[in-house]
C-alpha distance (Angstrom), angle and dihedral (degrees) to the residues before:
residue distance angle dihedral
M1 . . .
K2 3.78 . .
Y3 3.75 115.3 .
T4 3.91 129.8 -176.6
Q5 3.75 134.1 164.9
T6 3.78 102.3 -160.7
P7 3.03 133.1 114.5
A8 3.80 84.0 -6.4
L9 3.75 133.6 -10.2
R10 3.82 106.9 -83.7
I11 3.77 131.4 175.6
E12 3.88 123.1 -173.5
A13 3.80 111.5 -161.4
A14 3.71 131.9 172.6
A15 3.85 94.2 -98.9
Y16 3.74 101.5 29.9
T17 3.82 152.8 1.8
L18 3.77 121.7 -121.7
V19 3.78 126.5 -163.2
M20 3.82 125.1 -177.6
D21 3.76 117.2 -126.5
E22 3.79 106.3 -132.2
R23 3.78 95.1 -161.7
R24 3.82 98.5 59.1
P25 3.83 138.1 5.2
S26 3.82 97.3 -81.8
V27 3.77 141.1 105.8
R28 3.74 131.6 -146.1
I29 3.87 117.2 -134.1
S30 3.74 119.2 -162.3
L31 3.82 132.8 172.4
P32 3.81 120.9 -109.7
D33 3.82 90.5 -98.6
G34 3.81 88.9 58.4
A35 3.85 96.7 -104.9
R36 3.75 111.7 146.3
L37 3.90 111.5 -114.9
M38 3.83 108.4 168.4
K39 3.69 148.0 -20.0
L40 3.83 112.0 -141.4
F41 3.80 120.6 -153.9
L42 3.84 103.8 -150.3
V43 3.79 106.7 -162.0
S44 3.68 107.6 82.1
S45 3.86 127.2 -170.3
A46 3.71 120.9 -125.5
H47 3.76 102.7 -166.6
S48 3.87 121.4 -163.5
L49 3.79 141.1 178.5
N50 3.89 84.2 -86.8
G51 3.92 90.6 68.5
I52 3.66 143.5 -86.8
D53 3.78 120.1 -29.9
V54 3.81 109.9 -122.0
T55 3.82 121.3 174.9
A56 3.86 118.6 -153.5
A57 3.90 101.8 -179.9
L58 3.70 140.1 16.0
G59 3.91 119.5 -156.7
E60 3.76 127.0 -133.7
W61 3.82 119.4 -59.9
R62 3.81 114.1 -111.3
A63 3.72 118.5 -156.7
E64 3.82 125.1 -152.8
R65 3.77 121.5 -171.7
R66 3.79 113.1 -144.6
A67 3.87 132.1 176.9
D68 3.92 92.4 -96.3
G69 3.84 98.7 37.6
V70 3.83 146.1 -61.2
V71 3.70 128.5 -46.6
L72 3.79 117.2 -152.6
T73 3.95 116.3 -163.1
A74 3.84 132.7 -179.2
E75 3.80 134.8 172.0
A76 3.74 121.1 -130.5
D77 3.81 136.0 -173.9
S78 3.78 127.8 -130.8
L79 3.76 143.1 -155.4
I80 3.78 91.6 -133.7
W81 3.92 107.7 19.6
D82 3.80 127.2 63.1
R83 3.86 88.1 -123.4
K84 3.78 144.4 -30.1
T85 3.78 132.0 -139.3
V86 3.78 121.6 -154.4
T87 3.78 124.1 -160.8
L88 3.82 133.9 -176.2
T89 3.76 117.8 -173.4
C90 3.80 115.5 -160.0
R91 3.71 121.7 -159.8
E92 3.79 132.1 167.1
N93 3.83 94.5 -93.6
S94 3.66 104.3 14.9
L95 3.88 150.1 40.8
T96 3.85 128.1 -148.8
Y97 3.71 118.3 -161.3
G98 3.84 119.2 -166.6
M99 3.78 141.8 163.3
S100 3.88 132.5 -172.1
V101 3.72 128.4 -164.9
E102 3.80 133.3 -152.9
G103 3.84 123.5 -151.7
K104 3.71 137.4 53.6
G105 3.78 131.7 -63.4
R106 3.75 149.5 101.5
L107 3.88 112.9 -92.9
T108 3.81 117.8 -126.1
D109 3.90 112.1 164.9
V110 3.77 120.4 -0.1
E111 3.73 113.2 -159.6
L112 3.75 113.6 -156.4
L113 3.89 121.6 -163.0
S114 3.79 87.4 4.0
G115 3.75 133.7 65.5
Y116 3.83 151.7 122.3
Y117 3.85 116.1 -58.3
T118 3.76 133.4 169.7
G119 3.77 97.5 176.8
A120 3.78 98.4 91.2
N121 3.80 121.6 103.2
Q122 3.82 120.5 -100.9
R123 3.77 92.5 -89.8
H124 3.85 89.7 66.0
S125 3.80 98.7 37.0
T126 3.79 127.3 -150.0
S127 3.69 112.4 -75.7
R128 3.80 143.9 98.2
F129 3.80 113.1 -45.1
Y130 3.69 130.0 -154.1
S131 3.78 143.2 -158.1
F132 3.75 121.3 -119.8
F133 3.80 127.3 -139.2
D134 3.74 112.5 -166.4
V135 3.79 95.6 -163.2
D136 3.79 140.8 128.1
T137 3.81 100.5 -125.3
V138 3.82 144.7 2.1
F139 3.78 115.1 -139.6
D140 3.81 115.4 -144.8
P141 3.83 112.6 -169.9
E142 3.76 95.5 -162.2
P143 3.80 113.6 103.3
D144 3.77 114.7 -131.5
G145 3.82 140.0 167.4
R146 3.78 91.7 -80.8
E147 3.90 94.6 52.1
R148 3.80 88.5 -149.9
Y149 3.86 109.1 136.2
F150 3.81 98.8 171.9
N151 3.83 111.9 65.4
P152 4.01 131.8 173.8
P153 3.75 111.6 -98.4
G154 3.79 90.2 -113.5
E155 3.78 93.1 66.6
R156 3.76 127.8 86.3
A157 3.84 118.5 -114.5
L158 3.81 129.3 -171.3
I159 3.75 137.9 -163.8
D160 3.80 118.0 -172.3
M161 3.73 143.8 139.7
G162 3.78 102.4 -111.3
G163 3.76 137.5 61.9
V164 3.75 144.5 126.6
P165 3.82 131.3 -153.4
I166 3.76 96.2 -85.7
P167 3.84 128.7 104.1
G168 3.73 114.5 -70.1
R169 3.83 91.7 13.0
D170 3.68 103.5 62.0
H171 3.80 95.9 118.5
W172 3.77 100.1 95.4
F173 3.79 100.1 116.6
F174 3.82 93.7 94.7
T175 3.74 120.5 32.8
P176 3.00 89.9 -147.7
P177 3.79 132.4 -20.3
P178 3.78 114.2 -166.1
F179 3.85 115.2 -56.5
C180 3.75 91.1 -115.5
F181 3.84 132.1 119.7
V182 3.80 118.8 -170.0
L183 3.76 123.9 -145.5
R184 3.85 120.9 -152.7
K185 3.78 129.4 -160.2
G186 3.76 113.7 172.7
N187 3.83 104.4 -53.8
T188 3.73 95.0 -17.4
C189 3.75 125.4 94.0
V190 3.84 130.8 -178.9
T191 3.78 130.5 -176.9
L192 3.82 127.7 -123.6
G193 3.83 95.3 -163.7
V194 3.77 127.2 150.3
T195 3.82 124.1 -137.6
A196 3.78 127.7 -175.7
A197 3.79 136.3 -177.5
P198 3.81 118.2 -95.1
G199 3.75 110.0 -73.2
R200 3.77 92.6 21.1
H201 3.83 99.4 90.7
T202 3.84 91.2 100.8
F203 3.74 95.8 135.0
S204 3.84 122.7 105.4
E205 3.83 102.6 -159.9
Y206 3.74 138.8 26.5
E207 3.80 115.1 -157.0
Y208 3.75 134.5 -170.4
I209 3.76 108.6 -147.9
G210 3.74 108.7 -139.1
G211 3.72 122.6 -152.4
G212 3.83 137.4 148.6
T213 3.72 94.4 -122.0
G214 3.76 105.3 16.6
Q215 3.78 140.0 28.6
G216 3.71 140.3 178.0
L217 3.85 143.0 161.7
I218 3.89 131.6 -103.7
L219 3.82 130.4 -161.1
R220 3.90 113.3 -162.9
Y221 3.65 116.3 -145.3
D222 3.91 97.6 171.6
G223 3.83 90.1 -140.4
E224 3.80 90.0 -75.2
T225 3.88 97.9 115.1
A226 3.76 115.9 82.3
V227 3.87 120.3 -153.8
D228 3.71 120.2 -160.7
G229 3.74 113.9 166.2
A230 3.85 124.6 -16.4
Y231 3.76 116.4 -2.3
A232 3.80 128.7 -176.4
L233 3.77 111.3 -146.0
P234 3.87 120.8 -146.9
E235 3.78 114.5 -76.0
V236 3.84 126.1 -123.2
Q237 3.82 109.4 -128.2
M238 3.77 114.8 -154.0
I239 3.77 108.4 -170.8
F240 3.77 119.2 174.5
G241 3.87 124.6 -141.7
Q242 3.72 140.8 119.5
D243 3.78 107.9 -98.4
E244 3.78 128.9 59.1
Y245 3.88 98.6 -146.5
G246 3.82 91.2 41.4
L247 3.92 90.1 54.1
L248 3.73 88.6 45.8
G249 3.84 86.7 59.0
D250 3.85 91.1 47.2
F251 3.80 91.6 51.4
S252 3.74 92.3 46.1
R253 3.77 93.8 59.6
L254 3.74 88.2 61.9
E255 3.89 89.9 60.4
R256 3.83 98.3 43.9
L257 3.74 120.5 114.9
P258 3.96 118.9 -153.1
D259 3.78 116.3 -95.7
R260 3.79 95.7 -126.3
G261 3.76 111.7 -160.3
R262 3.79 94.4 -20.3
P263 3.81 110.3 159.0
A264 3.91 118.8 -113.7
P265 3.78 115.1 -94.9
A266 3.92 113.5 -83.2
A267 3.69 115.9 -120.5
W268 3.83 91.8 -128.4
W269 3.80 90.9 64.7
T270 3.75 90.0 73.7
R271 3.79 97.4 55.7
P272 3.83 117.9 108.3
I273 3.78 115.6 -85.3
F274 3.89 133.2 -134.7
C275 3.68 116.1 -160.6
G276 3.69 120.0 -167.6
W277 3.77 98.0 -148.8
G278 3.81 97.1 87.2
A279 3.77 91.7 50.1
Q280 3.84 87.7 47.9
S281 3.73 91.3 51.6
A282 3.64 94.7 44.8
M283 3.91 91.0 53.9
S284 3.82 91.2 47.8
A285 3.78 95.3 92.3
E286 3.75 93.8 43.5
Y287 3.83 93.6 52.0
K288 3.88 93.5 36.4
E289 3.85 90.4 -131.4
P290 3.80 130.7 112.0
A291 3.85 113.0 -95.6
P292 3.83 96.5 -108.3
A293 3.78 90.0 59.3
L294 3.80 87.9 60.8
S295 3.93 95.8 62.6
R296 3.79 87.9 111.3
Q297 3.81 130.9 147.6
A298 3.76 91.2 -129.6
F299 3.81 90.1 59.4
Y300 3.73 96.3 44.3
E301 3.68 89.1 51.4
R302 3.87 87.0 54.4
F303 3.85 90.6 45.0
T304 3.86 92.5 53.1
A305 3.78 94.1 43.9
S306 3.80 88.6 51.9
L307 3.81 91.8 51.9
D308 3.77 88.8 55.4
E309 3.75 91.5 47.0
K310 3.76 91.1 50.0
R311 3.82 93.6 48.3
I312 3.86 91.9 -118.8
D313 3.80 110.8 139.3
P314 3.82 115.3 -169.4
G315 3.76 120.1 -174.9
T316 3.82 93.5 -147.4
I317 3.89 131.4 41.7
V318 3.83 116.4 -161.5
I319 3.88 114.5 -154.0
D320 3.70 100.3 -152.5
D321 3.93 140.6 -166.1
K322 3.02 120.5 -2.6
W323 3.89 116.3 13.1
Q324 3.84 88.3 123.7
A325 3.78 128.5 94.9
A326 3.85 86.6 -146.4
Y327 3.79 126.3 6.0
G328 3.83 96.9 -137.3
L329 3.79 92.7 49.3
N330 3.88 101.6 41.8
T331 3.80 94.5 -149.8
V332 3.80 116.1 148.5
D333 3.89 119.8 -99.0
T334 3.81 94.8 -130.6
D335 3.87 89.8 -168.7
K336 3.85 87.2 68.3
W337 3.82 96.5 26.9
P338 3.82 110.9 34.5
D339 3.83 91.1 167.0
M340 3.79 110.7 16.4
K341 3.95 87.5 152.0
G342 3.75 90.4 57.2
F343 3.84 93.2 47.0
I344 3.73 90.5 52.0
R345 3.87 91.2 47.1
R346 3.81 88.5 54.0
M347 3.68 92.2 49.9
H348 3.88 90.5 51.7
E349 3.81 87.9 51.5
R350 3.78 87.1 55.8
G351 3.80 90.6 52.0
R352 3.76 92.3 -106.2
K353 3.84 130.4 132.0
V354 3.78 123.9 -142.5
L355 3.89 129.3 -142.4
L356 3.76 123.8 -166.4
W357 3.78 119.8 -139.8
L358 3.75 116.1 -122.8
K359 3.80 126.5 -163.7
A360 3.75 106.9 -145.7
W361 3.79 121.8 -137.2
D362 3.80 97.8 2.7
P363 3.81 109.0 139.1
E364 3.84 96.7 -160.2
G365 3.73 109.9 145.6
V366 3.78 96.2 3.9
D367 3.84 126.3 124.6
T368 3.74 107.5 -104.1
R369 3.86 89.4 -126.5
L370 3.91 88.6 68.0
C371 3.75 94.5 53.1
V372 3.87 141.5 84.4
R373 3.83 104.1 -108.3
D374 3.68 131.7 -162.4
W375 3.68 123.3 -120.7
K376 3.84 90.3 -84.0
D377 3.84 88.6 55.7
R378 3.79 93.1 -109.1
P379 3.92 114.3 145.7
I380 3.85 111.7 -112.2
A381 3.70 101.5 162.5
I382 3.82 144.2 5.3
D383 3.86 108.6 -95.6
P384 3.82 112.0 -123.4
T385 3.91 90.3 -174.4
N386 3.81 91.4 61.2
P387 3.89 109.9 96.6
E388 3.78 92.1 -151.8
Y389 3.86 92.8 57.2
R390 3.78 91.1 43.2
R391 3.89 87.1 56.0
L392 3.81 88.5 47.4
F393 3.78 92.3 52.5
A394 3.86 93.6 43.1
D395 3.90 88.2 55.5
A396 3.68 91.2 47.8
C397 3.95 90.9 46.9
Q398 3.83 88.9 53.1
H399 3.80 90.1 56.1
M400 3.77 93.3 44.4
L401 3.84 98.5 49.2
G402 3.84 102.7 18.2
A403 3.83 121.4 105.8
D404 3.80 90.7 -126.3
G405 3.85 89.5 51.6
L406 3.87 128.7 41.4
D407 3.85 93.4 -44.8
A408 3.77 96.2 -144.5
D409 3.73 120.2 163.2
G410 3.84 109.3 -126.7
F411 3.79 144.7 -46.4
K412 3.77 142.1 -78.9
I413 3.83 104.2 -150.8
D414 3.79 114.2 -152.6
F415 3.80 135.9 172.7
T416 3.74 94.4 36.5
A417 3.82 85.1 145.7
R418 3.78 88.1 76.0
I419 3.80 90.2 77.3
P420 3.80 112.2 139.4
A421 3.74 111.3 -103.1
C422 3.83 112.6 163.3
A423 3.75 136.6 99.7
G424 3.83 123.4 -96.5
C425 3.91 96.1 36.8
R426 3.84 121.2 152.3
R427 3.72 121.6 -145.6
Y428 3.81 140.9 146.4
G429 3.86 101.1 -106.6
A430 3.73 135.6 37.5
S431 3.91 100.7 -115.9
W432 3.70 115.8 119.0
G433 3.85 135.6 166.0
L434 3.82 116.4 2.2
E435 3.86 87.5 -2.7
L436 3.79 91.0 59.7
M437 3.78 90.5 48.0
R438 3.85 87.7 53.5
D439 3.69 90.4 51.0
Y440 3.78 92.2 52.5
L441 3.92 92.9 48.4
T442 3.88 90.0 45.5
M443 3.75 91.5 50.3
V444 3.82 88.1 54.7
A445 3.90 98.2 39.1
E446 3.78 102.5 45.4
P447 3.82 98.8 58.1
A448 3.86 91.0 36.3
K449 3.81 91.9 55.8
A450 3.82 91.6 42.6
C451 3.75 91.1 55.4
K452 3.83 96.4 39.3
P453 3.78 119.0 9.1
D454 3.73 90.8 -159.4
A455 3.80 94.0 49.0
L456 3.76 110.0 136.5
I457 3.75 119.4 -126.3
M458 3.74 115.5 -165.3
C459 3.81 128.6 178.9
H460 3.85 141.1 143.1
C461 3.78 97.9 -113.8
P462 3.83 105.2 111.6
H463 3.78 98.0 176.5
P464 3.80 115.2 131.1
Y465 3.84 92.5 -136.0
L466 3.82 88.0 63.7
A467 3.73 98.5 42.3
D468 3.83 99.1 102.4
Q469 3.79 87.5 62.3
F470 3.78 100.3 60.5
D471 3.76 141.2 40.5
M472 3.79 104.6 -156.0
I473 3.78 137.2 28.8
R474 3.72 117.2 -143.7
L475 3.84 114.4 -148.0
N476 3.76 89.3 -138.1
D477 3.78 133.7 -141.3
V478 3.86 118.5 -17.8
N479 3.83 115.7 -110.1
T480 3.83 97.8 -125.3
G481 3.92 90.8 -166.5
R482 3.84 91.5 68.7
P483 3.85 136.1 46.1
V484 3.85 107.7 -74.3
N485 3.70 105.1 -140.7
P486 3.85 100.4 52.7
Q487 3.74 94.8 48.2
M488 3.83 92.5 48.4
L489 3.76 92.2 46.1
H490 3.91 88.2 52.8
R491 3.89 90.5 50.0
A492 3.83 90.3 50.6
K493 3.75 92.8 49.5
V494 3.80 93.0 50.8
A495 3.79 90.8 47.1
R496 3.87 92.4 49.7
A497 3.87 90.8 48.0
A498 3.75 93.2 48.5
V499 3.72 102.9 39.9
P500 3.79 106.2 10.0
D501 3.86 94.0 170.8
R502 3.74 94.3 56.8
L503 3.77 126.7 89.5
I504 3.75 124.3 -113.5
D505 3.81 124.9 -132.8
T506 3.84 103.3 -156.3
D507 3.76 96.8 -155.5
N508 3.85 122.0 -152.4
W509 3.82 109.6 -148.8
P510 2.93 141.1 137.1
M511 3.78 111.2 11.3
P512 3.93 129.3 -173.8
D513 3.80 93.7 -145.0
K514 3.81 144.7 -9.1
Q515 3.77 95.0 -97.7
S516 3.85 92.6 53.7
W517 3.77 88.0 50.7
L518 3.80 93.9 49.6
D519 3.74 91.1 46.8
Y520 3.80 93.6 54.3
V521 3.72 92.6 43.1
R522 3.84 89.6 60.4
I523 3.89 92.1 55.5
Q524 3.75 98.2 41.1
P525 3.84 94.3 97.4
D526 3.70 89.9 56.6
L527 3.84 91.5 58.5
G528 3.78 104.9 36.6
V529 3.70 145.7 -73.7
P530 3.91 109.6 0.4
S531 3.71 112.9 -118.2
L532 3.86 128.3 -167.5
Y533 3.78 125.9 -160.0
Y534 3.91 103.8 165.1
L535 3.80 131.8 63.6
W536 3.97 108.5 165.3
H537 3.80 109.3 7.7
M538 3.77 140.9 -18.1
D539 3.76 128.4 -104.7
N540 3.99 94.0 -126.4
S541 3.90 95.4 44.2
P542 3.81 136.5 43.8
E543 3.72 92.5 -144.8
A544 3.80 113.0 123.8
I545 3.86 118.6 -126.8
T546 3.82 107.2 -125.4
D547 3.64 131.2 -159.0
E548 3.89 87.5 -106.7
D549 3.80 86.5 59.9
L550 3.80 92.7 48.3
E551 3.81 89.0 52.4
I552 3.79 87.4 65.2
V553 3.82 86.4 54.7
R554 3.77 92.0 50.0
Q555 3.78 91.7 46.8
S556 3.89 91.0 49.3
W557 3.81 91.5 49.9
A558 3.87 92.0 47.1
R559 3.84 88.6 53.2
W560 3.83 90.2 52.3
E561 3.86 86.9 53.1
R562 3.72 92.4 46.3
Q563 3.91 89.4 51.8
G564 3.80 87.7 57.4
R565 3.71 100.2 -105.6
H566 3.79 91.6 -91.1
I567 3.69 117.1 -118.9
P568 3.76 113.9 -165.8
């Protein structure tokens, strides 16, 4: 790496050239061939409930040469913090931007690479400043209703943990993917991913601010993160490469925690899955009842008998929504399931395992004291930070998985997108954002593994920081408004990049028509563990499923077996 300080600070690295702007706190980044790539504004704004963060002055840059590069550091003042420290670490093939604050406050929105600054000369006014990314596209790994992952740099993009199928919120399929956008200019890609120390992932959203002539990044903390003293904000990792998904994997390794003492994957995890939800949904119109009302033992006895009749042999059966009397308590609704233990025993005798579906966050049946509550003290979610609720769930888990209880074999966790993410919430602990999601998954995984070391934990949260708390990523529901195979291929590529050593459940529901279903069944073994949701017909199409159609399922599953049921 070539480093000079006159006439302006300049760094020539393998992947880029950096030149410091002497007139304001920004650097220009170009590619080795001289093409402009981006201009980074280096004084960010960490807003809090105390007000807007405005910087008036930035001190001199200090440069420190290290074995792997050069670290640039400068001190800044602030309207609401005692002081701020900005760092830019320059390596041959990457840049890391960071800022820390000192003082007291509760974070709201943290702008990274943009912010309010009054220290420019009169020519550049006193205002909000932005970075500029001179690129062709911005890759957003989060699936949404549009299924468009490559956007113009002037458009807004968002990665978060919540969402529901309504306008503006239809990005609930992964909760979340890695917090990492990827810029592309020609053949060069560079990440804009945020990493944080363990315990500091307390933001709920990560937004790319689009604009024709200026861009930036925002982390949303919702006023739920308290700062008292020195606080290092998440760092922006800019890693250079040539492929968006490959760089997503490079970034994800920075966020991964070690799997301390985690048992090796069990062979049964890789066997094909039958989930009863699709059949429940398909029967809904016939029985004139909502699909959750049809999670009944009588129907599941019928489903499994039909599987035998049709010569389809899944290794795992998922009992889906709603076998519980109350979502938050996870006790069996004995009117629907008079002998769930007996059903599970019979599945075990057939060589099959059974997963129980869990609805994350739903407080149904739970004492309000054990819930996350809104500012009017209304329960909006169970509280995984509350020791009393954790004990309640641990006892329920022992009953669900224990040999003296139902003796089930693991959990399919759904509805993680219902995580609380709003200001003014009340709860027992301090966790928020991704840390709160981790608390939830840990609350499920720890007692499950203590009860059965080979219990399978499945969710749709392919973030590397969460990976030590689950075994399998479910690709989640199909977006019937867009072609099926391309969207599921994208999700599988994101999951493989983020958590390459975790299995993938390919899902199978819903489907717009039979041909789309068959086309997807054919490629499932290329993506992960084949999964089947339908037996007789679909919920969105009156087309009957014939034995000829099911032969395609059998062939697909046989191909998965021949491929060796890949264990990561």
